C-alpha positions in Angstrom: -130.0 -44.8 46.6 -128.3 -48.0 46.4 -128.2 -50.1 43.1 -129.3 -53.9 43.6 -125.4 -54.7 43.0 -124.5 -52.5 45.9 -127.4 -53.6 48.2 -126.1 -57.4 47.3 -122.6 -56.5 47.8 -123.4 -55.4 51.6 -124.5 -59.3 52.2 -121.5 -60.5 50.3 -119.2 -58.4 52.4 -115.9 -59.1 50.3 -114.9 -59.9 46.7 -113.0 -62.9 45.3 -109.6 -62.5 44.1 -109.8 -60.2 41.0 -113.2 -59.0 41.9 -114.4 -56.9 44.8 -118.1 -57.6 46.4 -119.8 -55.2 43.7 -118.4 -57.2 40.9 -119.4 -60.5 42.2 -122.5 -59.2 43.3 -122.9 -57.6 39.6 -122.0 -60.8 38.2 -124.4 -62.9 39.8 -127.6 -60.6 38.8 -126.4 -60.7 35.5 -125.9 -64.8 35.5 -129.5 -64.8 37.3 -131.1 -62.2 35.3 -131.8 -60.2 38.2 -132.9 -60.3 41.7 -135.9 -62.7 41.1 -133.3 -65.0 38.8 -131.3 -65.4 42.4 -134.3 -66.1 44.5 -135.7 -68.5 41.7 -132.2 -70.4 41.5 -131.3 -73.5 43.6 -128.9 -73.3 46.7 -126.8 -75.7 44.3 -126.6 -73.5 41.6 -125.8 -70.4 43.6 -122.8 -72.8 45.3 -121.5 -73.5 42.2 -120.6 -69.8 41.3 -117.3 -68.5 42.1 -116.8 -67.0 45.7 -120.5 -68.3 46.9 -120.3 -71.1 49.2 -123.2 -72.2 51.5 -123.6 -69.7 53.7 -123.4 -67.2 51.6 -125.8 -68.7 49.3 -128.0 -69.1 52.2 -127.7 -65.4 52.9 -128.6 -64.2 49.6 -131.7 -66.7 49.3 -133.0 -65.2 53.1 -132.6 -61.9 52.0 -134.4 -61.9 48.7 -138.3 -62.3 48.3 
């Protein structure tokens, strides 16, 4: 079984300098207080996060229900 961070990392595919995809996913989950918070967050708030552009934010939003 994979953790939420590992599943989110699969969506992200890559990290950013200094953070791998799992670390970026963990940061997002912590910032938004879990998957529900990511789902409820406006797209603009996701794209404000380091390493998350419009395409990745849209993928995250589309994947989380």
